[in-house]
N, C-alpha and C positions, 0 to 999 in steps of 0.2 A: 613430080609433086613440088609445087612452088614453095619457096621458103622466104620468110621475112626476117631481116636482121634487126634485132633490137639494139638498145643502147648498151655500151660497154660497162660491165660491172666487175667489181673486184672478185666477188665469189658468186657462183650461180646459186639462185634461190629456187626452191621447188614451187610449183604452181599447182593450184587445185582447180579441177574442172569437172562439172557434172556431165557425164557422157550419156547416161540413160537413167530412167527411174531406178533408184536403188544402187547406182554405181558411181564411184568417184575415182579420180585418177590424179596422182602426183606425177608431173613430168618435168624434166629439165634436160638441157642439151648444151654441151660445151665443145669447143675446139681448142687448139693450142694457143690461139690468140685471146682466149677468154671471152669470146662473144657468144651471147645467148642466141640460139636460133629456135624459132617456134615453127611448128608445122601448121599450116593453115587449113589443110584438108584432113580431118580425122574420120576414120571409119567408126560407125556406131559399134561400141563394145558392150558386151553383156557379161554378167558374172559367170565364172566357170562353175561347172557342176561338181568337178572332182577335187577341187581345192579351194581354200579360202581366198587365195590371191595368186596372181601370176605376175611375173616380171618379164617384160618384153624389151629387148635391147637392140638398138640399131646403132649405126655409126654416128648419127646426128641426134638421136632421141633415146632417152631412158624413160620408160613408162611403167608405173606400178598401178595395177587395177585391183580393187577389192570391193566386195559387195557391202552396202550399208545394212545395218540391222533393220529388219522390218518392224514398223510400229504395230502395236497391238490394236486389233480392230475392236473398237468399243461397241460396234453394232452387233457383234457376234456373241450376244449374251442370250442365255436360255434357248439355245438352238434356233438362231435366226428369229428371235422374237420381234425384231425391228427390221424393216426393209432398208437396204442401203439407199440413201437419197438418190433419186434418179433425175438429176439435172433439171430442177424445177424452172419454170418459165420466170424470167426476171421482169417481164412486163405483164401487167394486168390491165390492159386497156379495156377489156370487156367489162371489168368491174366498174371503171369510171363511166363507161357507156350505160351500163345498167343503172347506176346511181342517177345519171342524168335522165334516163327514162322514168325513173321513179319520181324525180322532181317534176318532170313534165306531167306525170299522172296527177300529182297534187295540184299543179296549176290548172289542169283541166277540171278536176273534180270541184274545185271552188268556183268554176265558171258555169258548168252546165249540169251539175249533179241534180239540182232540184228541177231543172227544166226537163231532163230526160225521164224523171219519174212520171211525167204525164204520158209517156209512151211505153206501154207494157212490152212492146217488141224490142226495145233497146235496153231498157233498165231491167235488172234482175236476171241478166244472162251474162254471157261471156263479155259482151261489150261493156256492160255495167261494171264487171269486175276489173276490167282493164282501166276503167276510169276511177275506181274507188280509191280514197285516200288512206283508209286503214291498211289495205294491202301494201300500198306504197311505203307507208311508215315502217311496216315490218321488213320490207326490202332494205330500207335505209339501215336498220339496226343489224340485220344479218350481214350485210356488206361491210358495215363498220367492224364487226368482229372478224370478218375475213381478211381485212387489210391492215388493221391497226398494228399488229405485231408480226407481220409476215417477214420483215427484215430480221427481227430478233430470232424468229424460228429458223432462219437460214444461217445466221452467224453466231447465235447463242452469246451475244455480247450484252451484258447488263447495262452498259453505258447507253445503249439504244433505248432501253426502257426509261432511263433517267432523263434523256433528252425529250422523249415523247411525253412523259408525265409533266415535265416543266412547261412544254410548249402548248399543251392541250387547252388550258383556259384562254391563252392568247389566241389560239386558232379559232375557237368557237365564240369568244366574247367580243374581240375587237371588231370583226366585220359586222356585228349586229348593230353597232352605233350608226352606221351610214343609213340603212333603211329606217331606223328609228328617227333620225334627224329629218328624213324626207317626210315621214308620217307627221311629225310635229309641224313642219312647214305647211303641209297640205291642210292640217287642222286650223292653223292660224289664218291661212289665206282662204279658208272656207271652200276649198276645192271639192269636198265631199258633198256639198249641197246639190251638185248636179245629179246625184242619186235621187234626191227628192223630186226634182223636176222630171226625171225619167220615169219615176214611179207614177206620177200624175198622168203622164202621157200614155203609158202602157196599160194602165188600169189593172185588170186581173193578172196580166202576165208579169206585172212587177213583183208579185209574190213569189215567183219562181226564180228571181234574179239573185245576184250575189249579196253577201252580207255587208251592210253599211256599218262603219264604226259607230259604236254606241254613243249616246249623248254624254255619258259620264266620262268618256275618254279625256275631254278637255279639263276635267277636274283632277286628273292624275298629277301628282307633284312633278313628274318628269317634264311636263309641259311648262312649268313655271319656275324651275330652279335648276341651274346648270349642274350643281353638285348631285342633285337627285338623278339627273340625266346620266351622269357618270356612274352612279351607283346602281343603275338598272341591270347591268350584266352581272355584277356580284350578287345582287339580290335574287336574280333568277337562279344562279348556280347554288347559292347557299340555302335559300328558303323555298325555291320553286315558285316564286311569285314574280312573274314577268311583268313588264310594263303593259299598259293598255295598248292593244294592237289589233288591227282588223283580223278577225277569224282566230286570233291567238295562235298562230303557227309556231311561235317561239317556244311553246311548251316542250317540243322535242329536244331542244338544245340542252335543257337541264338534264334530261335523261341521257343524252349522249355524253355529257360531261361526267356524270357519276359512274355510268356503266363502263366508260373507258378505263377508269381506274380498276374496276373489277376485272376487266380483261387483262390489264397489265399484271395485276397480282396473280391471277389464275394462270397466265402464261408462264410466269416464273415457277409456279408450283409444279405444273405438269411437265415442264421441260426438264425438271430434275427428278422426275418419278420413274424414268426408264421405260422399258417396253410395256409395263403394266399400267401406264398412265390412263389408258382408256377406262379403267375402273373409276378413276377420279372424274373423268368426263361424265360417265353414266350417273354417278351420285350427284354431282353438281347440277346437271341438266334436269334430272328427275325432281330434285328439291325445288328449283326455281320454277319448273313447269307446273308443279302442283300448287305453288304459291301464286301462280299467274302474274309474275312480275315481268318487267321488261328486261331482266337479266338474261332470260332464256335465249332470245334471238341472238344476242351478242356471243353467248357461249357456243351456240350452234355454228355461228360463223367462224369462231375460233377453231372448232372441231374440223370444219372443212379445210381451213388453212393448214392445220397440223397434218391432216391426211394427205394433203397435196405436197407439203414441203418434206414430209418424212418418206415419200416415195410409195405410199400405200395405194394411191390412186393410179400411179403409173404401173404398179404391179398388178392392180386389178384389171387394167386394160390389156394385160398380157395373159389373162386367164383364158383357158380353152373355151369356156362358156361365156366369154365377155359379151358376145352379141346378144345372147338371151338375157343376160343380166342388164345390159344397157337398155334394151327395148322394154324390159319390165319396169325399170325405173322411170322411163319416159311415159309409159302408159299409166303408171300410178300417179305421176305428177299431173297428167292431163285429167284423169278422173277426179283427183282431189280438187283441181282448179274448177272443174265443172260443178262439183258438189258445193264448193265454197262460194260460187258466184250467184247462186240462187237461194233466196231465203227458205223456200220450201224444202229444197234438197238439203240445205244445211241443217234444217231442223230434223230431217230424217237421219242424217249422219249422227247428230248428237243423241237422238233417241236410241240409235243402235249401240252407240258407245255406252250409254247409261245402263244398258242391260248387264254390262260386265263390271261396272263399278258402283252398283247399287248400294254396296256396303260402305262406301266411302262417304264420310260426312262432308257436306258441301259448305264452302265458305259463304258467308253472308256479308254483303256490302251495303250498309245503310238501308237494310230492309229489302234490297233487291235479291232476286233469286240467284242461286249459286251458278258458277261458271258452267259446270257440267250439266246442270239441270235446265239452264236457260236455252230456249230453242230459237232465239233470235238475238240480234245485236242489242236490242233494248234492255235485255237482262244483264248485259255485261257493262259495267262502268267503263267510261271512256278511258280512264287512266290505268286500266288493266288490259293485258293482252288476251285476245280471243285465241284459244288453242287451235281452232281449225284454220284461221287465217295465218297463224304462226307457222303451222306445218306446211301450209300452201307456199308461203314465201321461202321456207327452208328447202322444200323440194324443188322449187323453181331455180334457186341459186345452185343447188347440187346438180340438177340436170344440165344447166349451162356449163358448170365446171367439168362435167364428164363429156360434153358434146362440142367438139371443135367447130362444127358448122354453126351452132347457136352462138358461140363466142365470136365468130367472124361477123355475125349480124350486129352485135353490140360493139364491135371494133370499127364500124364504118365511120366515116368522117362526121356525119351528122350526129351520131350517138356520142362520139368523143367530144363534139362541141357542146352537147347538152351536159355531158359530165363536167366540162370545164366551168360552165356557168351555173351548175346545179345549186350551189349554196346560195348565191345571190338571187337566182330565180325563185328558190323556195321562200326567201324572205321578202322579196319585193312584189311578188305577183298579187297579193291582196290589195295593195295600194293602187296598182294599175287597174285591176278589175273594177274597183269602186269609183275611179275617176275617168280614165281614158275609155274603158269599156262602157261605162254608163253614158258618157257624152256621145260616143260613136253610135250607140244604139238609139239614143234620143234623136239624133239627126237622121239616121237611116230608116228607122221605123216610121218616121213621119212621111216618107215618100215611097216606101217599098213594102211589100207584104212581109209579115213578121218572120217567116222562115228564111227568106232571102236576106233580110236585114240582120238576122241572127248570124248567118254564115259570114257575111261581110264584116260585121263587128268582131267576130271571133278572130279573123285573120289580122285585123287592125290591132286588136288588143295583143295578139301573140307577137306581132312585129315589134311593138313598143316594149313588151316584156323582154324579148330576146335582146334588143338593142341596149336597153338600160342595164340588164343583167350583165351583158358583156362588158359594158363600160365600168360597172362597179367591180367586176372581177379583175379587170386590168389595173384599176386605180385604187381599189380598196382591199379586195380579198388577197390577191397575190402579194402586195406590199405587206399585209399583215402576216402572211406566212414567212416572208423574209425577215420581218422584224422579230418574229419568234425565234428564228435561228440566231439572229444577232444578239438578242437578249440572253439566250442560253450561252453563247460563246463568251459574252461579257461577264456573266456571273460564274461560269464554271471553267473557263480557260484562264491561262496566265494573264495577269499576275494574281488573280484570285485563287487559282488552283494550287494546291500544295504540291511541291516538287516530289518526284519519286525518290525515295531513299529507303535504306534498310532500317529496321526498327532501332538498331543501336545508334545510328547516326541521326535519326529523326529527332531525338531528344535534344541534340546539340544544335540542330539547324532550325528548330522551331522558332526561336526568337528572331533570327534573321528573316525567316519567311514571313512572320507576323509583321515585321517592320516593312517588308516589301509590300504587303497587302495594304497597310495603313497609308503609306506614302505614294505608292505607285497607282493605286486605284483612283484616287481623286485626280491625279495628273492625267490619267487616261480618259477620265470623264471630261475634263477640261479640253483636252485635245479633240475629243469626239464632238463636243459642242462647238468648238472653233471651226471644225471642218463642215459642220452642218449649221452654220450660223444663220444663213438665210432661211432655212427651213424652220429652225427654232424661233426666229423672229416672226415669221409669218404665222406659225401656230400660236405664239403668244398673243399676237395682235387679234387673231380670230377669237381666241378665248376671252380676251379683254372686252371686245365688242359684244360678244354674246352675253357676258355678265352685265354689261351696261344695259343691254336691251331687256334682259330678264329681271 
């Protein structure tokens, strides 16, 4: 057994080493010269069963081994009411891929939805459901609930909620300004006029094309005042009044903003409710479901996240009848998808459900028929969630959560690319449809049959959408994410953060800490501006030029 000689010490000092889970050892060795000798090869030792500790002595080594006291298992409450967390996956690439696919759905629906309505064999079936935007929006919201607090559920650290809540408006609001600026530029340069020329050339087919920005867009204050341009994101979040924008896709950002805070709050509540927290889930989801609010898909996504991170899904997969359970869930998901993809089948489903809830008073929205009694989408206001589409999106996400094969489909390189550009693709695609798509169709339809021109134009429009979305992701979206982290660190880390101190000493250290905040924070701001002088100068110049023009 090789030995290493350490430096000479006056008196030997014991050393502490962890040898195995629950075992620690003090060891020291001396000889007549007073040199400490350490053994480099230690055999793995375990606690003895017949005594609390043992003492092993050799000529060169004295070793004392004792078992550590075992920590109380907090999960062993009420007879294993909670499963022990079963090593949840740290990567959720399939969630990003599915989010990208949902953004791709929205991009498609705003391109060919009205056109496909002419063909009964494609619209109103499974193909039509894949292209519908209402289902994609539901997927967005369920997936947001799935990932917003997944790190908090793993670590139970309230600081994670603090950081996420602070950065959320920055994450959703700042990237919105770039597509809005492009929309203002297109309006000033009259790029949208190509839509009118395309409409004259195509005749009756023009009625099935994308939506052109309304004429009143140019009258929006955002187009004429830089301060109103900056106020557009806060106005959307505070009042739900977004700026004039083609197709108005920004309406979902306000919902994402407010529902995120409901998720943060509810996650804190249920994480402290113990093994009976599923009662709270049932109550909250039932109330929001009957109210037909957009909170329900977020809570359902949070429920899936909690089931996954607490080990219940892993335990379910070990059930003896897991194969039957899994196939039943997949079959129900498929049947519900087929039922929701056709208006006639959807009406039948709602009629069937209405027989069981005939006693329930139906809500009335501005004279429209109630949610449960309405047998088509026309009876459901657009700003309320359709229950069938909601359940369809929930079961799809749950089925993918339970099926590794489906997860690998959305973890492919193309799907992850769609997930990377999903936010910018969602915001920028209406502008490209109304300009590049219209111009390409105007040129191709003049020389080719309409179906062929339609296919060629579709891929041209898609290539421009992907390219511009990727560029905006690299130079707008990702820098905004980094800026959110920087802003949080600047506001909540030293010197702004209060130092950790006991309650008794905090009273005496408060004036010194306050002095540090007053004097150190401005100095830090000055140093930061000095390091980023060129960026600040360029930004100031652009703002000044914009104000002169406006």
